[in-house]
C-alpha positions as CSV (number, residue, x, y, z in Angstrom):
1,M,84.0,152.1,109.1
2,K,81.5,151.7,111.9
3,N,82.5,154.8,113.5
4,I,81.9,156.7,110.2
5,A,78.3,155.1,109.7
6,I,77.5,156.2,113.4
7,G,78.6,159.6,112.8
8,Q,76.5,159.7,109.7
9,W,73.3,158.7,111.6
10,A,74.0,161.3,114.2
11,L,74.7,164.0,111.6
12,R,71.2,163.2,110.0
13,I,69.4,163.6,113.2
14,F,71.1,166.8,113.7
15,V,69.9,167.9,110.4
16,I,66.5,166.9,111.1
17,V,66.3,169.1,114.3
18,L,67.8,171.9,112.4
19,L,65.1,171.8,109.6
20,A,62.4,172.2,112.5
21,N,64.0,175.5,113.2
22,G,62.9,177.1,110.1
23,T,64.1,178.2,106.6
24,A,67.2,180.2,108.2
25,A,68.9,176.9,108.9
26,A,68.1,175.3,105.6
27,Q,71.1,176.8,103.6
28,S,73.6,175.5,106.5
29,T,71.9,172.2,106.5
30,Q,72.4,171.8,102.7
31,E,76.1,172.7,103.1
32,M,76.4,170.0,105.7
33,L,74.9,167.4,103.5
34,E,77.1,168.4,100.8
35,E,80.2,168.1,103.0
36,L,78.8,164.5,104.2
37,E,78.5,163.4,100.5
38,R,82.1,164.3,99.8
39,L,83.2,162.5,102.9
40,Q,81.4,159.5,101.9
41,Q,83.1,159.5,98.4
42,E,86.5,160.0,100.0
43,V,85.9,156.8,102.3
44,Q,84.6,154.7,99.2
45,A,87.6,155.9,97.2
46,Q,90.0,154.8,100.1
47,R,88.3,151.6,100.5
48,T,88.8,150.6,96.8
49,Q,92.2,151.4,96.9
50,V,92.9,149.2,99.8
51,Q,90.9,146.5,98.3
52,E,93.2,146.8,95.0
53,Q,96.5,146.9,97.0
54,V,95.3,143.6,98.8
55,E,94.2,141.7,95.5
56,E,97.5,142.8,93.9
57,R,99.6,141.4,96.7
58,K,97.4,138.3,96.6
59,R,98.4,137.8,93.0
60,E,102.0,138.0,93.6
61,L,102.0,135.6,96.4
62,Q,100.1,133.3,94.0
63,Q,102.4,133.7,91.2
64,E,105.3,133.1,93.5
65,Q,103.7,129.8,95.0
66,R,103.1,128.6,91.3
67,L,106.7,129.2,90.3
68,L,108.2,127.5,93.2
69,R,105.6,124.7,93.0
70,Q,106.6,124.1,89.5
71,V,110.3,123.9,90.2
72,L,109.6,121.4,93.0
73,D,107.6,119.4,90.6
74,E,110.4,119.4,88.1
75,E,112.8,118.1,90.9
76,Q,110.6,115.3,91.9
77,A,109.9,114.2,88.4
78,G,113.6,114.4,87.9
79,S,114.5,112.1,90.9
80,G,112.2,109.5,89.4
81,A,114.1,109.2,86.1
82,A,117.5,109.7,87.3
83,G,120.4,108.6,84.7
84,T,118.6,110.0,81.5
85,A,120.8,112.0,79.3
86,N,119.2,115.4,79.5
87,M,118.6,115.1,83.5
88,M,119.2,118.4,85.3
89,T,121.2,118.0,88.6
90,R,120.0,119.0,92.0
91,Q,122.5,121.7,92.0
92,E,121.1,123.1,88.6
93,L,117.6,123.0,90.0
94,E,118.7,125.1,93.1
95,A,120.4,127.4,90.6
96,E,117.2,127.8,88.6
97,L,115.1,128.3,91.9
98,R,117.5,131.2,93.0
99,I,117.2,132.7,89.6
100,L,113.4,132.6,89.9
101,R,113.6,134.1,93.4
102,E,115.9,137.0,92.1
103,E,113.3,137.8,89.1
104,I,110.5,137.6,91.7
105,E,112.1,140.0,93.8
106,G,113.1,142.2,90.9
107,L,109.5,142.5,90.0
108,R,108.3,143.1,93.7
109,H,111.1,146.0,93.8
110,Q,109.7,147.5,90.4
111,V,106.2,147.4,91.8
112,E,107.2,149.0,95.1
113,Q,109.1,151.7,93.0
114,K,105.8,152.6,91.1
115,R,103.9,152.6,94.5
116,G,106.3,154.9,95.7
117,S,106.2,157.2,92.5
118,G,103.8,159.4,94.3
119,E,106.3,160.6,96.9
120,K,107.4,164.3,96.5
121,Y,111.2,163.5,96.1
122,S,113.8,160.7,96.2
123,M,117.6,160.7,96.2
124,G,120.2,158.5,94.5
125,L,123.9,158.1,95.2
126,Q,126.6,156.4,93.1
127,V,130.3,156.1,93.8
128,R,132.5,154.4,91.2
129,S,136.4,153.7,91.2
130,R,138.3,152.1,88.5
131,L,142.0,151.1,89.0
132,E,143.8,150.8,85.3
133,W,147.2,149.3,84.7
134,N,147.8,150.0,81.0
135,D,150.4,150.1,78.2
136,T,148.5,151.4,75.4
137,D,150.8,153.6,73.3
138,F,152.3,150.6,71.3
139,S,155.6,151.3,73.0
140,S,156.7,148.3,75.4
141,G,158.0,149.2,78.9
142,R,155.8,152.3,79.6
143,A,152.9,150.9,81.6
144,D,151.0,153.3,83.7
145,L,149.0,152.9,86.8
146,Q,146.1,155.2,87.4
147,H,142.9,155.4,89.5
148,L,140.0,157.1,88.4
149,M,136.9,157.9,90.7
150,R,133.2,159.3,90.0
151,S,130.8,160.4,92.5
152,R,127.1,161.4,91.8
153,W,124.3,162.5,94.0
154,S,120.8,163.0,92.3
155,L,117.7,164.5,93.5
156,N,114.3,163.6,91.8
157,A,111.6,165.9,92.9
158,T,107.8,165.7,91.9
159,P,106.0,168.8,93.1
160,H,103.0,167.8,91.1
161,E,102.1,164.3,89.4
162,N,102.8,165.9,86.0
163,T,105.8,168.1,86.9
164,R,109.2,166.5,87.6
165,I,112.7,168.1,88.6
166,F,115.9,166.2,88.2
167,A,119.3,167.4,89.3
168,Q,122.4,165.2,89.4
169,V,125.9,166.8,90.8
170,Q,128.9,165.0,89.7
171,D,132.6,164.7,90.8
172,A,134.9,163.1,88.4
173,R,138.6,163.0,89.3
174,L,142.0,161.2,88.5
175,W,143.5,160.4,91.8
176,G,146.6,162.5,92.5
177,E,145.8,165.3,90.2
178,E,145.4,168.1,92.6
179,A,148.4,169.8,93.7
180,N,148.5,168.6,97.4
181,T,146.4,166.9,99.8
182,L,145.4,170.3,101.3
183,E,143.7,171.5,98.1
184,G,140.0,171.7,98.4
185,S,139.0,173.2,95.0
186,A,135.7,172.3,93.2
187,D,137.3,172.2,89.7
188,N,136.0,168.6,89.1
189,L,132.3,169.4,90.5
190,D,129.6,170.1,88.1
191,F,126.0,169.4,87.2
192,H,125.9,166.3,85.1
193,Q,122.1,166.7,84.6
194,A,119.6,169.5,85.6
195,Y,116.3,169.7,83.9
196,F,112.5,170.1,84.5
197,E,109.9,167.8,82.9
198,L,106.3,168.4,82.2
199,N,104.1,165.3,81.5
200,Q,100.5,164.5,80.1
201,L,100.7,167.8,78.2
202,F,96.9,168.5,76.8
203,D,96.1,165.4,78.4
204,R,98.1,163.3,76.0
205,P,101.2,161.0,76.5
206,L,103.5,164.0,75.8
207,S,106.3,165.3,77.7
208,L,108.5,168.3,77.5
209,R,112.0,168.1,79.1
210,I,114.2,171.3,79.3
211,G,117.7,171.5,80.6
212,R,121.0,169.6,80.9
213,Q,120.2,165.9,80.2
214,E,121.7,162.6,79.0
215,L,120.5,161.5,75.6
216,A,120.7,157.9,74.3
217,Y,119.0,156.3,71.4
218,G,119.0,152.8,70.1
219,G,122.2,150.8,70.4
220,Q,124.0,154.2,71.1
221,R,126.1,153.8,68.0
222,L,125.3,157.6,67.1
223,I,124.1,159.2,70.3
224,G,124.8,157.8,73.8
225,A,125.6,158.7,77.5
226,V,129.1,157.0,77.4
227,G,128.6,155.7,80.7
228,W,132.1,153.8,80.7
229,H,133.8,157.5,80.6
230,N,134.7,158.9,83.8
231,V,132.8,161.9,83.0
232,G,129.9,160.8,80.7
233,R,128.0,162.7,78.1
234,A,125.3,165.2,78.5
235,F,123.4,167.6,76.4
236,D,121.8,171.0,76.8
237,A,118.7,170.5,75.1
238,I,114.9,170.9,74.7
239,H,113.3,167.4,74.5
240,L,109.8,166.4,73.3
241,H,108.5,162.9,73.9
242,Y,105.2,161.4,72.4
243,G,103.7,157.9,72.9
244,T,104.2,155.1,75.1
245,R,105.0,151.6,73.8
246,S,105.7,153.0,70.5
247,W,106.9,156.7,70.5
248,V,108.6,159.5,68.7
249,D,111.3,162.0,70.0
250,L,112.1,165.5,68.9
251,F,115.0,167.5,70.2
252,N,117.2,170.4,69.9
253,S,120.6,170.6,71.6
254,K,123.1,173.7,71.6
255,L,126.6,172.5,71.5
256,Q,128.4,175.7,71.3
257,E,126.9,179.3,72.0
258,K,128.6,181.8,69.6
259,G,125.9,184.2,69.2
260,E,124.4,184.4,65.7
261,K,127.1,181.8,64.6
262,D,126.5,179.0,67.1
263,R,126.5,175.2,66.7
264,N,123.5,173.2,67.0
265,F,122.2,169.6,66.8
266,Y,118.5,168.5,65.9
267,G,117.2,165.2,66.0
268,L,114.0,163.1,65.2
269,Y,114.1,159.5,66.6
270,S,111.1,157.2,66.4
271,H,110.6,153.6,68.0
272,L,108.0,151.3,66.5
273,Q,107.3,148.3,68.7
274,A,105.9,145.0,67.2
275,E,105.8,141.4,68.7
276,G,109.4,140.3,69.3
277,H,111.1,143.1,67.3
278,A,111.3,146.9,67.1
279,W,112.2,149.3,64.3
280,E,113.7,152.9,64.8
281,P,113.9,155.4,62.0
282,Y,115.7,158.7,62.7
283,L,117.0,161.9,61.4
284,F,119.6,163.9,62.7
285,F,120.9,167.4,61.6
286,E,124.0,169.3,62.6
287,H,124.6,173.0,61.8
288,D,127.7,174.9,62.6
289,K,127.5,178.6,61.5
290,N,130.7,179.6,61.8
291,D,132.7,181.0,58.5
292,L,135.7,178.9,59.1
293,A,136.9,176.0,56.8
294,D,135.2,173.4,59.0
295,R,131.7,175.0,58.7
296,L,129.2,172.2,58.9
297,K,125.7,171.3,57.5
298,R,125.3,167.5,57.9
299,I,122.2,165.3,57.8
300,T,122.3,161.7,59.2
301,L,119.4,159.5,58.0
302,G,119.1,155.9,59.3
303,L,117.3,152.9,60.7
304,H,117.9,150.7,63.7
305,G,116.3,147.3,64.4
306,T,116.4,144.6,67.1
307,G,114.4,141.6,67.8
308,K,114.5,138.5,69.7
309,M,113.0,134.9,68.8
310,N,112.2,132.4,71.7
311,G,112.1,128.7,70.9
312,A,109.7,126.1,72.3
313,T,112.4,124.5,74.3
314,G,113.6,128.0,75.8
315,H,116.5,128.6,73.1
316,A,116.6,132.1,71.9
317,F,118.1,134.0,69.0
318,A,118.6,137.7,68.9
319,F,119.6,140.2,66.2
320,E,120.6,143.8,65.8
321,V,120.8,145.6,62.4
322,E,121.6,149.4,61.7
323,G,122.2,151.5,58.7
324,A,122.7,155.1,58.3
325,F,123.6,157.6,55.5
326,Q,125.0,161.1,55.7
327,T,124.9,163.9,53.5
328,G,125.2,167.8,53.3
329,E,128.3,170.2,53.4
330,R,131.5,170.1,55.3
331,G,133.5,173.1,54.6
332,A,134.0,173.2,50.8
333,Q,133.3,169.6,50.5
334,D,130.1,167.6,49.8
335,V,129.3,164.7,52.5
336,A,128.6,161.2,51.2
337,A,129.2,158.5,53.8
338,F,127.5,155.5,55.2
339,M,127.4,153.0,57.9
340,L,126.3,149.3,58.0
341,T,126.2,146.9,60.8
342,G,124.6,143.7,61.7
343,S,124.9,141.1,64.3
344,G,123.2,137.8,65.5
345,K,123.4,136.1,69.0
346,Y,122.3,132.7,70.1
347,I,121.2,132.0,73.8
348,S,120.9,128.7,75.2
349,N,118.1,127.6,77.6
350,H,120.6,126.3,80.2
351,W,120.6,128.3,83.6
352,R,124.2,129.5,82.5
353,Q,122.7,131.1,79.4
354,H,125.8,130.2,77.1
355,A,125.6,132.9,74.5
356,I,127.6,133.2,71.3
357,G,127.4,136.0,68.7
358,L,128.9,137.1,65.4
359,G,128.8,140.6,63.9
360,I,130.2,143.0,61.4
361,D,130.4,146.7,61.3
362,F,131.5,148.9,58.2
363,L,132.1,152.6,58.4
364,S,133.0,154.3,55.1
365,G,136.2,156.3,54.7
366,D,137.9,158.7,52.4
367,S,141.1,158.0,50.8
368,D,141.3,161.0,48.7
369,D,141.5,164.4,50.5
370,S,141.9,166.4,47.3
371,D,138.8,165.8,45.8
372,G,135.2,167.8,46.5
373,D,133.5,165.0,48.3
374,Y,134.0,163.7,52.0
375,K,133.3,160.1,52.3
376,A,134.3,159.4,56.0
377,F,131.4,158.3,58.3
378,D,131.2,160.2,61.5
379,T,129.8,158.4,64.5
380,L,128.5,161.9,66.1
381,F,128.0,161.4,69.9
382,A,128.3,157.5,70.1
383,T,129.2,155.4,73.0
384,N,131.9,153.4,70.9
385,H,133.4,151.8,74.0
386,K,130.4,149.4,73.5
387,F,131.2,148.4,70.0
388,Y,134.8,148.7,68.7
389,G,136.9,147.2,71.6
390,F,137.1,148.1,75.3
391,M,140.6,149.4,74.7
392,D,139.0,152.4,73.2
393,Y,141.3,153.1,70.2
394,F,138.4,154.1,68.1
395,L,136.3,156.3,70.2
396,N,136.4,159.4,67.9
397,I,135.6,158.1,64.4
398,P,136.9,159.1,61.8
399,V,139.6,161.0,63.6
400,H,141.0,157.8,65.2
401,T,141.0,156.0,61.9
402,A,142.8,158.9,60.1
403,Q,139.6,159.4,57.9
404,R,140.0,155.9,56.3
405,G,136.9,154.3,57.8
406,L,136.5,151.0,59.7
407,L,135.9,147.5,59.2
408,D,135.1,145.5,62.3
409,I,134.6,141.7,62.3
410,M,133.9,140.3,65.9
411,L,132.9,137.2,67.9
412,K,131.5,137.5,71.2
413,T,130.7,134.8,73.8
414,G,129.5,134.6,77.3
415,M,128.2,132.6,80.3
416,K,127.0,132.7,83.7
417,L,129.2,131.2,86.2
418,S,126.8,131.6,89.0
419,P,123.6,133.7,89.5
420,E,126.0,136.4,90.8
421,A,128.8,136.1,88.2
422,K,129.1,136.3,84.5
423,I,132.2,136.1,82.1
424,D,132.4,137.4,78.6
425,L,134.9,137.1,75.9
426,H,135.2,139.4,72.6
427,L,137.3,139.1,69.7
428,H,137.8,141.9,67.2
429,N,139.5,142.0,64.0
430,F,139.9,145.4,62.8
431,S,140.9,146.9,59.4
432,L,140.6,150.3,57.6
433,A,137.9,150.6,55.0
434,E,140.3,152.5,52.6
435,G,144.2,152.9,52.1
436,D,146.9,150.5,50.9
437,E,147.8,149.1,54.4
438,K,144.6,148.2,56.0
439,A,145.3,145.9,58.7
440,L,144.7,147.7,62.1
441,G,145.1,144.5,64.2
442,Q,143.3,142.0,66.7
443,E,141.9,142.9,70.1
444,V,140.8,140.3,72.8
445,D,138.7,141.4,75.7
446,A,137.9,139.3,78.6
447,T,135.7,140.5,81.4
448,L,134.0,139.2,84.6
449,N,131.0,140.9,86.2
450,Y,130.3,140.0,89.7
451,A,127.1,141.1,91.9
452,H,128.4,141.4,95.3
453,N,124.8,142.4,96.4
454,S,122.0,144.6,95.2
455,A,124.2,147.6,95.8
456,T,127.5,146.7,94.8
457,Q,128.8,145.6,91.3
458,I,132.5,144.6,90.6
459,Q,134.0,144.1,87.0
460,L,137.5,142.8,86.1
461,G,139.1,143.3,82.7
462,A,141.9,142.0,80.8
463,L,142.5,143.4,77.3
464,L,145.0,142.9,74.7
465,F,145.8,144.3,71.3
466,F,148.0,142.8,68.6
467,P,148.8,145.6,66.1
468,G,148.7,145.1,62.2
469,D,150.7,147.1,59.7
470,A,148.3,149.9,59.5
471,M,148.4,150.5,63.1
472,E,152.1,150.1,63.3
473,T,152.4,152.8,60.8
474,M,149.9,154.9,62.6
475,R,151.0,154.5,66.3
476,G,153.5,151.9,66.9
477,G,154.1,148.0,66.6
478,D,154.3,146.6,70.2
479,L,151.8,144.6,72.0
480,A,149.5,146.8,74.0
481,Y,147.5,145.9,77.0
482,K,145.2,147.1,79.8
483,L,144.1,145.5,83.1
484,Y,141.4,147.0,85.3
485,W,139.3,146.5,88.2
486,Q,136.1,148.5,88.7
487,N,133.7,148.8,91.8
488,T,130.3,150.5,91.6
489,V,128.2,151.3,94.5
490,K,125.0,152.9,94.4
491,F,121.9,153.7,96.3
């Protein structure tokens, strides 16, 4: 800063000398003064930015010190009142301290990411493998062992602060599917995503995204990216987004190109954020213009809601509800179908975060194919793996339920075994919504998630399905099971 000040005085002396030489140098002197003023403004701006960064870092350190001091004070207070019924042990306090440190580190990482958002480009890598041993055809003695692998490489480029380009190349394969070990074809290689995005259009919180992209809304009961699938789902779409805390999306996706008789999917989705809860009204429209019997004009109108309430003692209760109605035309039939779902979950204030939840899903079905109405609810482009059992018997609804709908009553529990490990247990009772025989069966899903480090996640799963009368009629009556081991490494 002192060097800049000396340079400024030298420049002023030089200007005075030039002024003495007459009016011929006046114009040049004015230009130099303007340049000097511009330099002063840049220096001041840099000084302000440095001061802001210093103050932000100081606040982070102060917050971390307060949190650590609070934990230490609680530990000292606990040591003076040992033997009380609600006393936390030293091991539990140490676990709490580890959790706080992880949260602080996560916040610091987010701040660093935001600071680095001005970079021109960044890259990401993900390699995921999943070894599955399964017997899922309800015929005993036909177990299969297979290995799935997915590799993704992504490039995020920002040539301008309001212009972004994102490309994600993916290779998804099943081990041993190529003809021999010398084959080097790129049949499994494709762009999973590739789009450009324009932000702050018309100086408003409005963005436009055009290209191949993932779409995921709400709980993903109707539109999701299906991350569990070895390939995953992406749309060729035009996507408008307006707003920040509360927002609205408008999109159009082309599902099939058939010239004048192509297939399109339109959507309007909004998010209304309030204190402790959010509500999301939406409207979707599918239009298949073909002249065949499966031509489609279907509207899906619905509302999704979530919320979480925290008690004074740290206990929490969360809920999720969703309802949707479908109408329109499916071939020669009129569409009239609906979906209703609801769930609640309790989360303890213990560091293990014990959780237990109950839920029910009802999707209407059609038991009479001869009338002029189609009453089976279609889950569109959902991530059904999240909801209807990890064995994936009901991914394509209503096809996988023979147009008869679905009733799922579920119990879900979970807790942390350590700061790095979490175990979950899900119980499902499946039934058809329509038909004489409705019992599909029960499914038990036990999963263990372990964070080996910040880049490596390991998941183990043990899944069982006990078929009922309806499933025995549709597919078979033997016990079905699946065991898997999944590793995900990302950068």
